[in-house]
MOPAC internal coordinates of N, CA, C and O (Angstrom, degrees):
PM7 1SCF
backbone

  N    0.0000 0     0.00 0     0.00 0    0    0    0
  C    1.4680 1     0.00 0     0.00 0    1    0    0
  C    1.4984 1   109.34 1     0.00 0    2    1    0
  O    1.2310 1   120.21 1   -51.37 1    3    2    1
  N    1.3208 1   117.21 1   128.63 1    3    2    1
  C    1.4567 1   122.97 1  -179.73 1    5    3    2
  C    1.5354 1   107.67 1  -107.50 1    6    5    3
  O    1.2310 1   121.37 1   -48.19 1    7    6    5
  N    1.3321 1   114.98 1   131.81 1    7    6    5
  C    1.4596 1   120.49 1   176.73 1    9    7    6
  C    1.5434 1   107.31 1  -126.53 1   10    9    7
  O    1.2310 1   121.41 1   -71.61 1   11   10    9
  N    1.3169 1   114.90 1   108.39 1   11   10    9
  C    1.4583 1   121.15 1   179.56 1   13   11   10
  C    1.5131 1   106.63 1  -153.05 1   14   13   11
  O    1.2310 1   120.35 1   -43.06 1   15   14   13
  N    1.3150 1   116.94 1   136.94 1   15   14   13
  C    1.4945 1   119.78 1  -178.02 1   17   15   14
  C    1.5236 1   112.01 1   -77.68 1   18   17   15
  O    1.2310 1   120.89 1   171.87 1   19   18   17
  N    1.3358 1   115.90 1    -8.13 1   19   18   17
  C    1.4701 1   120.43 1   179.45 1   21   19   18
  C    1.5489 1   108.20 1   -92.71 1   22   21   19
  O    1.2310 1   121.00 1   -71.26 1   23   22   21
  N    1.3353 1   115.69 1   108.74 1   23   22   21
  C    1.4847 1   120.06 1  -177.03 1   25   23   22
  C    1.4923 1   113.06 1   -61.77 1   26   25   23
  O    1.2310 1   119.74 1   146.32 1   27   26   25
  N    1.3213 1   118.09 1   -33.68 1   27   26   25
  C    1.4613 1   119.64 1   176.68 1   29   27   26
  C    1.5379 1   112.44 1   -60.73 1   30   29   27
  O    1.2310 1   120.47 1   137.59 1   31   30   29
  N    1.3185 1   116.71 1   -42.41 1   31   30   29
  C    1.4649 1   119.48 1   178.85 1   33   31   30
  C    1.5520 1   111.00 1   -67.41 1   34   33   31
  O    1.2310 1   120.51 1   136.88 1   35   34   33
  N    1.3432 1   116.64 1   -43.12 1   35   34   33
  C    1.4512 1   115.68 1   179.56 1   37   35   34
  C    1.5265 1   112.08 1   -64.06 1   38   37   35
  O    1.2310 1   120.47 1   142.86 1   39   38   37
  N    1.3156 1   116.71 1   -37.14 1   39   38   37
  C    1.4722 1   120.92 1   176.05 1   41   39   38
  C    1.5355 1   110.04 1   -62.31 1   42   41   39
  O    1.2310 1   119.96 1   133.78 1   43   42   41
  N    1.3188 1   117.68 1   -46.22 1   43   42   41
  C    1.4460 1   122.95 1   178.91 1   45   43   42
  C    1.5252 1   110.65 1   -58.60 1   46   45   43
  O    1.2310 1   121.22 1   130.84 1   47   46   45
  N    1.3393 1   115.26 1   -49.16 1   47   46   45
  C    1.4925 1   120.22 1  -179.76 1   49   47   46
  C    1.5122 1   109.63 1   -60.59 1   50   49   47
  O    1.2310 1   118.90 1   131.66 1   51   50   49
  N    1.3125 1   119.71 1   -48.34 1   51   50   49
  C    1.4419 1   122.77 1  -177.49 1   53   51   50
  C    1.5593 1   111.29 1   -60.65 1   54   53   51
  O    1.2310 1   120.68 1   134.75 1   55   54   53
  N    1.2806 1   116.31 1   -45.25 1   55   54   53
  C    1.4661 1   120.40 1   179.90 1   57   55   54
  C    1.5183 1   111.30 1   -64.08 1   58   57   55
  O    1.2310 1   120.93 1   133.91 1   59   58   57
  N    1.3145 1   115.83 1   -46.09 1   59   58   57
  C    1.5077 1   118.61 1  -178.56 1   61   59   58
  C    1.4973 1   110.25 1   -66.57 1   62   61   59
  O    1.2310 1   119.74 1   132.31 1   63   62   61
  N    1.2998 1   118.10 1   -47.69 1   63   62   61
  C    1.4813 1   121.38 1  -176.15 1   65   63   62
  C    1.5431 1   110.79 1   -65.07 1   66   65   63
  O    1.2310 1   120.50 1   143.41 1   67   66   65
  N    1.2943 1   116.64 1   -36.59 1   67   66   65
  C    1.4867 1   119.83 1   175.06 1   69   67   66
  C    1.5262 1   109.62 1   -63.78 1   70   69   67
  O    1.2310 1   120.10 1   138.18 1   71   70   69
  N    1.3326 1   117.42 1   -41.82 1   71   70   69
  C    1.4344 1   122.39 1  -178.42 1   73   71   70
  C    1.5616 1   110.91 1   -62.47 1   74   73   71
  O    1.2310 1   119.65 1   147.62 1   75   74   73
  N    1.3526 1   118.27 1   -32.38 1   75   74   73
  C    1.4481 1   121.22 1  -179.03 1   77   75   74
  C    1.5171 1   112.31 1   -98.34 1   78   77   75
  O    1.2310 1   120.41 1  -169.78 1   79   78   77
  N    1.3695 1   116.82 1    10.22 1   79   78   77
  C    1.4466 1   120.05 1   167.12 1   81   79   78
  C    1.5264 1   116.77 1   103.35 1   82   81   79
  O    1.2310 1   120.69 1  -169.76 1   83   82   81
  N    1.3341 1   116.29 1    10.24 1   83   82   81
  C    1.4921 1   118.40 1   179.77 1   85   83   82
  C    1.5337 1   108.20 1  -104.72 1   86   85   83
  O    1.2310 1   121.73 1   -37.63 1   87   86   85
  N    1.3486 1   114.29 1   142.37 1   87   86   85
  C    1.4371 1   121.97 1   171.74 1   89   87   86
  C    1.4982 1   106.54 1   -85.71 1   90   89   87
  O    1.2310 1   119.85 1   -51.93 1   91   90   89
  N    1.3527 1   117.89 1   128.07 1   91   90   89
  C    1.4204 1   120.15 1  -173.86 1   93   91   90
  C    1.5359 1   112.21 1  -127.74 1   94   93   91
  O    1.2310 1   121.31 1   -42.40 1   95   94   93
  N    1.3191 1   115.11 1   137.60 1   95   94   93
  C    1.4746 1   121.07 1   171.67 1   97   95   94
  C    1.5358 1   104.90 1  -115.43 1   98   97   95
  O    1.2310 1   121.23 1   -27.23 1   99   98   97
  N    1.3372 1   115.24 1   152.77 1   99   98   97
  C    1.4559 1   119.74 1  -177.92 1  101   99   98
  C    1.5127 1   109.65 1  -139.62 1  102  101   99
  O    1.2310 1   121.99 1   -31.69 1  103  102  101
  N    1.3209 1   113.80 1   148.31 1  103  102  101
  C    1.4477 1   121.26 1   176.21 1  105  103  102
  C    1.5429 1   107.85 1  -136.51 1  106  105  103
  O    1.2310 1   120.95 1   -49.23 1  107  106  105
  N    1.3236 1   115.78 1   130.77 1  107  106  105
  C    1.4761 1   121.64 1  -179.55 1  109  107  106
  C    1.5362 1   112.68 1   -94.66 1  110  109  107
  O    1.2310 1   120.73 1   166.28 1  111  110  109
  N    1.3151 1   116.22 1   -13.72 1  111  110  109
  C    1.4687 1   120.18 1   178.15 1  113  111  110
  C    1.5226 1   108.60 1  -109.94 1  114  113  111
  O    1.2310 1   121.18 1   -70.72 1  115  114  113
  N    1.3061 1   115.34 1   109.28 1  115  114  113
  C    1.4410 1   119.51 1  -177.70 1  117  115  114
  C    1.5362 1   112.39 1   -59.05 1  118  117  115
  O    1.2310 1   120.23 1   151.74 1  119  118  117
  N    1.3348 1   117.16 1   -28.26 1  119  118  117
  C    1.4510 1   119.35 1   178.28 1  121  119  118
  C    1.5053 1   114.62 1   -66.70 1  122  121  119
  O    1.2310 1   120.71 1   162.24 1  123  122  121
  N    1.3249 1   116.25 1   -17.76 1  123  122  121
  C    1.4866 1   120.27 1   176.72 1  125  123  122
  C    1.5159 1   114.68 1  -101.15 1  126  125  123
  O    1.2310 1   121.09 1   176.61 1  127  126  125
  N    1.3254 1   115.53 1    -3.39 1  127  126  125
  C    1.4911 1   119.86 1  -172.38 1  129  127  126
  C    1.5046 1   113.48 1   -67.84 1  130  129  127
  O    1.2310 1   119.22 1   140.50 1  131  130  129
  N    1.3242 1   119.09 1   -39.50 1  131  130  129
  C    1.4323 1   120.06 1  -178.87 1  133  131  130
  C    1.5195 1   112.21 1   -66.41 1  134  133  131
  O    1.2310 1   120.29 1   141.63 1  135  134  133
  N    1.3252 1   117.05 1   -38.37 1  135  134  133
  C    1.4541 1   121.04 1   176.61 1  137  135  134
  C    1.5245 1   111.13 1   -62.75 1  138  137  135
  O    1.2310 1   120.97 1   133.95 1  139  138  137
  N    1.3442 1   115.76 1   -46.05 1  139  138  137
  C    1.4829 1   119.36 1   179.22 1  141  139  138
  C    1.5240 1   109.69 1   -65.52 1  142  141  139
  O    1.2310 1   120.11 1   139.33 1  143  142  141
  N    1.3226 1   117.39 1   -40.67 1  143  142  141
  C    1.4930 1   119.28 1   177.70 1  145  143  142
  C    1.5039 1   112.51 1   -59.52 1  146  145  143
  O    1.2310 1   119.95 1   137.76 1  147  146  145
  N    1.3118 1   117.70 1   -42.24 1  147  146  145
  C    1.4635 1   121.47 1   179.53 1  149  147  146
  C    1.5247 1   111.30 1   -64.65 1  150  149  147
  O    1.2310 1   120.91 1   145.25 1  151  150  149
  N    1.3295 1   115.87 1   -34.75 1  151  150  149
  C    1.4513 1   119.40 1   179.34 1  153  151  150
  C    1.5276 1   113.08 1   -75.63 1  154  153  151
  O    1.2310 1   120.54 1   142.83 1  155  154  153
  N    1.3191 1   116.57 1   -37.17 1  155  154  153
  C    1.4850 1   122.33 1  -172.83 1  157  155  154
  C    1.5105 1   113.60 1   -96.08 1  158  157  155
  O    1.2310 1   118.69 1   153.73 1  159  158  157
  N    1.3336 1   120.11 1   -26.27 1  159  158  157
  C    1.4951 1   124.98 1  -177.96 1  161  159  158
  C    1.5548 1   110.21 1    53.20 1  162  161  159
  O    1.2310 1   119.39 1  -116.64 1  163  162  161
  N    1.3070 1   118.78 1    63.36 1  163  162  161
  C    1.4487 1   119.91 1  -178.21 1  165  163  162
  C    1.5759 1   112.15 1   -68.87 1  166  165  163
  O    1.2310 1   121.40 1   -22.36 1  167  166  165
  N    1.3084 1   114.93 1   157.64 1  167  166  165
  C    1.4484 1   121.71 1  -179.87 1  169  167  166
  C    1.5318 1   113.09 1   -83.48 1  170  169  167
  O    1.2310 1   120.75 1   166.66 1  171  170  169
  N    1.3520 1   116.18 1   -13.34 1  171  170  169
  C    1.4449 1   121.41 1  -176.46 1  173  171  170
  C    1.5046 1   109.04 1  -164.60 1  174  173  171
  O    1.2310 1   120.18 1   -29.74 1  175  174  173
  N    1.3462 1   117.27 1   150.26 1  175  174  173
  C    1.4250 1   122.54 1   177.05 1  177  175  174
  C    1.5374 1   110.41 1  -118.97 1  178  177  175
  O    1.2310 1   121.11 1   -38.76 1  179  178  177
  N    1.3149 1   115.47 1   141.24 1  179  178  177
  C    1.4740 1   123.17 1   169.83 1  181  179  178
  C    1.4954 1   104.72 1  -118.80 1  182  181  179
  O    1.2310 1   120.07 1   -63.64 1  183  182  181
  N    1.3391 1   117.47 1   116.36 1  183  182  181
  C    1.4691 1   121.96 1  -175.18 1  185  183  182
  C    1.5093 1   110.17 1  -121.20 1  186  185  183
  O    1.2310 1   121.37 1   -39.54 1  187  186  185
  N    1.3502 1   114.99 1   140.46 1  187  186  185
  C    1.4488 1   121.84 1   167.27 1  189  187  186
  C    1.5345 1   107.28 1   -86.95 1  190  189  187
  O    1.2310 1   119.76 1   -21.74 1  191  190  189
  N    1.3080 1   118.06 1   158.26 1  191  190  189
  C    1.4558 1   120.39 1   179.68 1  193  191  190
  C    1.5282 1   111.42 1   -95.91 1  194  193  191
  O    1.2310 1   120.88 1   139.00 1  195  194  193
  N    1.3314 1   115.92 1   -41.00 1  195  194  193
  C    1.4587 1   118.82 1  -174.42 1  197  195  194
  C    1.5157 1   110.25 1   -91.40 1  198  197  195
  O    1.2310 1   121.84 1   -89.84 1  199  198  197
  N    1.3245 1   114.08 1    90.16 1  199  198  197
  C    1.4328 1   123.27 1   179.01 1  201  199  198
  C    1.5225 1   109.61 1  -136.76 1  202  201  199
  O    1.2310 1   120.23 1   -20.50 1  203  202  201
  N    1.3357 1   117.17 1   159.50 1  203  202  201
  C    1.4623 1   118.18 1   173.18 1  205  203  202
  C    1.5121 1   108.91 1   -60.99 1  206  205  203
  O    1.2310 1   121.15 1   -15.66 1  207  206  205
  N    1.3407 1   115.41 1   164.34 1  207  206  205
  C    1.4730 1   119.27 1  -176.09 1  209  207  206
  C    1.5129 1   113.21 1   -53.73 1  210  209  207
  O    1.2310 1   120.21 1   -42.60 1  211  210  209
  N    1.3103 1   117.20 1   137.40 1  211  210  209
  C    1.4892 1   123.63 1    -7.98 1  213  211  210
  C    1.5188 1   111.10 1   -77.59 1  214  213  211
  O    1.2310 1   121.18 1   -39.10 1  215  214  213
  N    1.3155 1   115.35 1   140.90 1  215  214  213
  C    1.5107 1   118.29 1   177.51 1  217  215  214
  C    1.5204 1   108.16 1   -69.20 1  218  217  215
  O    1.2310 1   120.27 1    -3.71 1  219  218  217
  N    1.2830 1   117.10 1   176.29 1  219  218  217
  C    1.4502 1   123.22 1  -176.09 1  221  219  218
  C    1.5341 1   114.09 1   -63.93 1  222  221  219
  O    1.2310 1   120.17 1   147.02 1  223  222  221
  N    1.3111 1   117.28 1   -32.98 1  223  222  221
  C    1.4752 1   121.46 1   175.98 1  225  223  222
  C    1.4933 1   109.80 1   -63.46 1  226  225  223
  O    1.2310 1   120.51 1   131.07 1  227  226  225
  N    1.3676 1   116.62 1   -48.93 1  227  226  225
  C    1.4413 1   118.93 1  -179.46 1  229  227  226
  C    1.5265 1   113.14 1   -67.92 1  230  229  227
  O    1.2310 1   121.26 1   141.00 1  231  230  229
  N    1.3308 1   115.19 1   -39.00 1  231  230  229
  C    1.4656 1   118.27 1   177.36 1  233  231  230
  C    1.5371 1   111.91 1   -61.58 1  234  233  231
  O    1.2310 1   121.12 1   140.81 1  235  234  233
  N    1.3130 1   115.46 1   -39.19 1  235  234  233
  C    1.4712 1   118.59 1   178.08 1  237  235  234
  C    1.5170 1   109.54 1   -62.98 1  238  237  235
  O    1.2310 1   119.66 1   136.74 1  239  238  237
  N    1.3256 1   118.25 1   -43.26 1  239  238  237
  C    1.4642 1   120.95 1   177.14 1  241  239  238
  C    1.5510 1   111.81 1   -62.17 1  242  241  239
  O    1.2310 1   121.46 1   137.72 1  243  242  241
  N    1.3332 1   114.81 1   -42.28 1  243  242  241
  C    1.5101 1   118.02 1   178.79 1  245  243  242
  C    1.5099 1   110.28 1   -62.60 1  246  245  243
  O    1.2310 1   119.77 1   138.20 1  247  246  245
  N    1.3219 1   118.04 1   -41.80 1  247  246  245
  C    1.4878 1   119.64 1  -179.85 1  249  247  246
  C    1.5374 1   108.49 1   -64.49 1  250  249  247
  O    1.2310 1   119.73 1   135.86 1  251  250  249
  N    1.3310 1   118.12 1   -44.14 1  251  250  249
  C    1.4683 1   118.89 1  -179.34 1  253  251  250
  C    1.5561 1   112.24 1   -66.61 1  254  253  251
  O    1.2310 1   120.40 1   153.88 1  255  254  253
  N    1.3183 1   116.84 1   -26.12 1  255  254  253
  C    1.4812 1   120.23 1   178.20 1  257  255  254
  C    1.5389 1   111.69 1   -76.46 1  258  257  255
  O    1.2310 1   120.55 1   165.79 1  259  258  257
  N    1.3232 1   116.55 1   -14.21 1  259  258  257
  C    1.4660 1   122.29 1  -178.17 1  261  259  258
  C    1.5350 1   108.27 1   -89.89 1  262  261  259
  O    1.2310 1   120.47 1   -57.94 1  263  262  261
  N    1.2501 1   116.71 1   122.06 1  263  262  261
  C    1.4784 1   123.62 1  -177.64 1  265  263  262
  C    1.5631 1   111.39 1   -49.93 1  266  265  263
  O    1.2310 1   120.80 1   141.27 1  267  266  265
  N    1.3429 1   116.07 1   -38.73 1  267  266  265
  C    1.4474 1   119.00 1  -178.35 1  269  267  266
  C    1.4899 1   114.78 1   -64.48 1  270  269  267
  O    1.2310 1   119.35 1   160.17 1  271  270  269
  N    1.3358 1   118.85 1   -19.83 1  271  270  269
  C    1.4342 1   121.67 1  -173.59 1  273  271  270
  C    1.5114 1   113.86 1  -121.52 1  274  273  271
  O    1.2310 1   119.30 1  -162.49 1  275  274  273
  N    1.3239 1   118.94 1    17.51 1  275  274  273
  C    1.4467 1   122.92 1  -179.47 1  277  275  274
  C    1.5293 1   111.87 1   -52.57 1  278  277  275
  O    1.2310 1   120.06 1   139.95 1  279  278  277
  N    1.3359 1   117.49 1   -40.05 1  279  278  277
  C    1.4469 1   123.41 1  -173.94 1  281  279  278
  C    1.5142 1   113.94 1  -111.98 1  282  281  279
  O    1.2310 1   120.56 1  -179.01 1  283  282  281
  N    1.3312 1   116.54 1     0.99 1  283  282  281
  C    1.4570 1   119.49 1  -179.85 1  285  283  282
  C    1.5189 1   108.92 1   -70.48 1  286  285  283
  O    1.2310 1   120.58 1   -53.62 1  287  286  285
  N    1.3255 1   116.49 1   126.38 1  287  286  285
  C    1.4937 1   119.66 1   179.29 1  289  287  286
  C    1.5226 1   112.43 1   -60.28 1  290  289  287
  O    1.2310 1   121.01 1   -39.64 1  291  290  289
  N    1.3199 1   115.67 1   140.36 1  291  290  289
  C    1.4344 1   123.25 1   177.62 1  293  291  290
  C    1.5277 1   107.66 1  -127.68 1  294  293  291
  O    1.2310 1   121.77 1   -54.79 1  295  294  293
  N    1.3460 1   114.21 1   125.21 1  295  294  293
  C    1.4863 1   120.80 1   175.35 1  297  295  294
  C    1.5228 1   107.07 1  -111.97 1  298  297  295
  O    1.2310 1   121.31 1   -53.36 1  299  298  297
  N    1.3036 1   115.10 1   126.64 1  299  298  297
  C    1.4746 1   119.67 1   173.97 1  301  299  298
  C    1.5041 1   107.35 1   -91.20 1  302  301  299
  O    1.2310 1   120.45 1   -50.67 1  303  302  301
  N    1.3078 1   116.74 1   129.33 1  303  302  301
  C    1.4806 1   122.26 1   173.29 1  305  303  302
  C    1.4925 1   106.36 1  -124.08 1  306  305  303
  O    1.2310 1   120.71 1   -62.52 1  307  306  305
  N    1.3509 1   116.26 1   117.48 1  307  306  305
  C    1.4484 1   121.55 1  -171.11 1  309  307  306
  C    1.5022 1   113.42 1  -152.44 1  310  309  307
  O    1.2310 1   120.94 1   -18.21 1  311  310  309
  N    1.3146 1   115.81 1   161.79 1  311  310  309
  C    1.4489 1   121.34 1   176.28 1  313  311  310
  C    1.5446 1   109.05 1   -85.36 1  314  313  311
  O    1.2310 1   119.53 1   168.81 1  315  314  313
  N    1.3035 1   118.51 1   -11.19 1  315  314  313
  C    1.5018 1   121.85 1   179.52 1  317  315  314
  C    1.5250 1   107.22 1   -72.61 1  318  317  315
  O    1.2310 1   121.19 1   -66.85 1  319  318  317
  N    1.3023 1   115.33 1   113.15 1  319  318  317
  C    1.4905 1   117.19 1  -178.53 1  321  319  318
  C    1.5579 1   112.36 1  -114.23 1  322  321  319
  O    1.2310 1   120.87 1  -157.23 1  323  322  321
  N    1.3240 1   115.94 1    22.77 1  323  322  321
  C    1.4754 1   118.56 1   178.46 1  325  323  322
  C    1.5518 1   108.82 1   -91.46 1  326  325  323
  O    1.2310 1   121.83 1   -27.41 1  327  326  325
  N    1.2817 1   114.11 1   152.59 1  327  326  325
  C    1.5000 1   119.56 1  -178.36 1  329  327  326
  C    1.5060 1   114.05 1   -63.24 1  330  329  327
  O    1.2310 1   120.80 1   144.60 1  331  330  329
  N    1.3561 1   116.08 1   -35.40 1  331  330  329
  C    1.4609 1   117.88 1  -179.62 1  333  331  330
  C    1.5033 1   112.43 1   -62.38 1  334  333  331
  O    1.2310 1   119.47 1   137.48 1  335  334  333
  N    1.3145 1   118.62 1   -42.52 1  335  334  333
  C    1.4441 1   121.50 1   177.22 1  337  335  334
  C    1.5156 1   111.44 1   -62.37 1  338  337  335
  O    1.2310 1   120.72 1   138.34 1  339  338  337
  N    1.2937 1   116.23 1   -41.66 1  339  338  337
  C    1.4916 1   121.09 1   178.69 1  341  339  338
  C    1.5225 1   109.40 1   -61.74 1  342  341  339
  O    1.2310 1   119.89 1   133.83 1  343  342  341
  N    1.3243 1   117.81 1   -46.17 1  343  342  341
  C    1.4441 1   121.48 1  -178.06 1  345  343  342
  C    1.5404 1   110.34 1   -64.20 1  346  345  343
  O    1.2310 1   119.96 1   137.82 1  347  346  345
  N    1.3073 1   117.69 1   -42.18 1  347  346  345
  C    1.4929 1   121.49 1   179.70 1  349  347  346
  C    1.5449 1   109.17 1   -64.99 1  350  349  347
  O    1.2310 1   120.96 1   135.99 1  351  350  349
  N    1.3271 1   115.77 1   -44.01 1  351  350  349
  C    1.5011 1   119.35 1  -178.61 1  353  351  350
  C    1.5327 1   109.85 1   -63.75 1  354  353  351
  O    1.2310 1   119.43 1   134.96 1  355  354  353
  N    1.3189 1   118.68 1   -45.04 1  355  354  353
  C    1.4395 1   120.79 1   179.25 1  357  355  354
  C    1.5471 1   110.66 1   -66.06 1  358  357  355
  O    1.2310 1   121.27 1   142.71 1  359  358  357
  N    1.3050 1   115.18 1   -37.29 1  359  358  357
  C    1.4819 1   120.19 1   176.70 1  361  359  358
  C    1.5212 1   112.70 1   -66.89 1  362  361  359
  O    1.2310 1   120.58 1   154.84 1  363  362  361
  N    1.3481 1   116.50 1   -25.16 1  363  362  361
  C    1.4758 1   122.58 1   178.31 1  365  363  362
  C    1.5406 1   111.61 1   -80.44 1  366  365  363
  O    1.2310 1   121.31 1   171.69 1  367  366  365
  N    1.3399 1   115.10 1    -8.31 1  367  366  365
  C    1.4323 1   118.77 1   176.09 1  369  367  366
  C    1.5037 1   117.86 1   117.21 1  370  369  367
  O    1.2310 1   121.18 1  -176.61 1  371  370  369
  N    1.3550 1   115.34 1     3.39 1  371  370  369
  C    1.4610 1   119.92 1  -179.45 1  373  371  370
  C    1.5484 1   108.74 1   -68.85 1  374  373  371
  O    1.2310 1   120.92 1   -32.46 1  375  374  373
  N    1.3173 1   115.85 1   147.54 1  375  374  373
  C    1.4746 1   119.95 1   177.08 1  377  375  374
  C    1.5088 1   112.62 1   -93.36 1  378  377  375
  O    1.2310 1   120.60 1   155.93 1  379  378  377
  N    1.3198 1   116.46 1   -24.07 1  379  378  377
  C    1.4555 1   120.66 1  -176.04 1  381  379  378
  C    1.5069 1   108.51 1  -150.39 1  382  381  379
  O    1.2310 1   120.67 1   -17.74 1  383  382  381
  N    1.3588 1   116.32 1   162.26 1  383  382  381
  C    1.4594 1   121.66 1  -175.47 1  385  383  382
  C    1.5328 1   106.74 1  -145.37 1  386  385  383
  O    1.2310 1   120.92 1   -60.44 1  387  386  385
  N    1.3016 1   115.85 1   119.56 1  387  386  385
  C    1.4436 1   121.60 1  -177.28 1  389  387  386
  C    1.5387 1   108.20 1  -125.54 1  390  389  387
  O    1.2310 1   120.69 1   -49.39 1  391  390  389
  N    1.3571 1   116.29 1   130.61 1  391  390  389
  C    1.4546 1   118.81 1  -176.18 1  393  391  390
  C    1.5522 1   109.61 1  -101.65 1  394  393  391
  O    1.2310 1   121.32 1   -38.91 1  395  394  393
  N    1.3225 1   115.08 1   141.09 1  395  394  393
  C    1.4370 1   123.53 1   176.14 1  397  395  394
  C    1.5265 1   108.47 1   -80.32 1  398  397  395
  O    1.2310 1   118.72 1   -38.88 1  399  398  397
  N    1.2942 1   120.05 1   141.12 1  399  398  397
  C    1.4857 1   127.34 1    -0.89 1  401  399  398
  C    1.5478 1   109.10 1   -81.25 1  402  401  399
  O    1.2310 1   121.21 1   -24.30 1  403  402  401
  N    1.2894 1   115.29 1   155.70 1  403  402  401
  C    1.4590 1   121.82 1   177.71 1  405  403  402
  C    1.5329 1   108.89 1  -145.84 1  406  405  403
  O    1.2310 1   121.22 1   -15.95 1  407  406  405
  N    1.2981 1   115.28 1   164.05 1  407  406  405
  C    1.5060 1   120.41 1   174.91 1  409  407  406
  C    1.5178 1   107.24 1   -80.53 1  410  409  407
  O    1.2310 1   119.57 1   -52.95 1  411  410  409
  N    1.2997 1   118.42 1   127.05 1  411  410  409
  C    1.4503 1   122.25 1  -175.25 1  413  411  410
  C    1.5133 1   113.21 1   -57.00 1  414  413  411
  O    1.2310 1   118.61 1   150.40 1  415  414  413
  N    1.2963 1   120.26 1   -29.60 1  415  414  413
  C    1.4565 1   123.90 1   176.39 1  417  415  414
  C    1.5135 1   112.23 1   -63.20 1  418  417  415
  O    1.2310 1   121.18 1   151.65 1  419  418  417
  N    1.3327 1   115.34 1   -28.35 1  419  418  417
  C    1.4694 1   119.87 1   178.47 1  421  419  418
  C    1.5260 1   109.72 1   -66.44 1  422  421  419
  O    1.2310 1   119.79 1   143.35 1  423  422  421
  N    1.3484 1   118.01 1   -36.65 1  423  422  421
  C    1.4495 1   121.43 1   176.85 1  425  423  422
  C    1.5472 1   109.84 1   -63.96 1  426  425  423
  O    1.2310 1   119.69 1   135.22 1  427  426  425
  N    1.2942 1   118.19 1   -44.78 1  427  426  425
  C    1.5011 1   121.43 1   179.89 1  429  427  426
  C    1.5171 1   109.18 1   -60.24 1  430  429  427
  O    1.2310 1   119.84 1   135.96 1  431  430  429
  N    1.3154 1   117.92 1   -44.04 1  431  430  429
  C    1.4632 1   120.32 1   179.95 1  433  431  430
  C    1.4802 1   111.56 1   -60.71 1  434  433  431
  O    1.2310 1   119.57 1   137.43 1  435  434  433
  N    1.3083 1   118.42 1   -42.57 1  435  434  433
  C    1.4765 1   121.59 1  -179.06 1  437  435  434
  C    1.5005 1   111.65 1   -69.35 1  438  437  435
  O    1.2310 1   120.41 1   142.19 1  439  438  437
  N    1.3438 1   116.82 1   -37.81 1  439  438  437
  C    1.4793 1   121.44 1   174.39 1  441  439  438
  C    1.5190 1   110.42 1   -60.10 1  442  441  439
  O    1.2310 1   121.28 1   129.17 1  443  442  441
  N    1.3467 1   115.15 1   -50.83 1  443  442  441
  C    1.4745 1   119.66 1   179.98 1  445  443  442
  C    1.5184 1   112.22 1   -56.04 1  446  445  443
  O    1.2310 1   120.49 1   133.74 1  447  446  445
  N    1.3170 1   116.67 1   -46.26 1  447  446  445
  C    1.4698 1   121.34 1  -179.12 1  449  447  446
  C    1.5083 1   112.31 1   -62.44 1  450  449  447
  O    1.2310 1   120.47 1   134.94 1  451  450  449
  N    1.3197 1   116.71 1   -45.06 1  451  450  449
  C    1.4716 1   120.26 1  -178.01 1  453  451  450
  C    1.5478 1   110.22 1   -68.00 1  454  453  451
  O    1.2310 1   120.13 1   137.60 1  455  454  453
  N    1.3390 1   117.36 1   -42.40 1  455  454  453
  C    1.4723 1   118.35 1   178.39 1  457  455  454
  C    1.4813 1   112.25 1   -65.84 1  458  457  455
  O    1.2310 1   120.23 1   144.25 1  459  458  457
  N    1.3258 1   117.17 1   -35.75 1  459  458  457
  C    1.4820 1   119.85 1   177.06 1  461  459  458
  C    1.5062 1   112.23 1   -62.77 1  462  461  459
  O    1.2310 1   120.90 1   141.72 1  463  462  461
  N    1.3005 1   115.89 1   -38.28 1  463  462  461
  C    1.5142 1   120.90 1   179.03 1  465  463  462
  C    1.5053 1   111.93 1   -67.64 1  466  465  463
  O    1.2310 1   119.54 1   149.54 1  467  466  465
  N    1.3176 1   118.49 1   -30.46 1  467  466  465
  C    1.4904 1   120.41 1  -178.01 1  469  467  466
  C    1.4744 1   114.16 1   -86.09 1  470  469  467
  O    1.2310 1   119.71 1   172.67 1  471  470  469
  N    1.2994 1   118.16 1    -7.33 1  471  470  469
  C    1.4903 1   120.36 1  -178.63 1  473  471  470
  C    1.4798 1   111.72 1   -86.11 1  474  473  471
  O    1.2310 1   120.10 1   180.00 1  475  474  473

C-alpha cells in the first residue's frame, strides 16, 4: 500500500510495482489511509512523510499502534534527507528510509528484502 499526497508518485509506484509483480493499492489522503489499510490488510506500506494531517510520522505511529500492523513492514520514501527526520521515522516504527530522488529498482530491492524477512 502506497500513501503519498502526490498523485504522480503514487501512479509511478503503482505502475512500477505492478510491472515487477506486486499488487498495489494507493491512497493520496493520509486521513483515509488507516481505514483503507484495515479493509485491505496490505503486506507492506510505502509512506511519504510530508503530507497533510496526519503526516507520515504520525501515520507510521498509528499503523504501529494497530494490532493488525505491528509487524507489517513500513518503508518511508521522502524528500527529507536530514538525519533527524530519519531517526524520528525509524523511532516511529519504520523499517526502512529512502530519500527522493532514488533509482526505482532500489525500492523493489528493499521491498523484496523486507517481505522476505516477514515470511
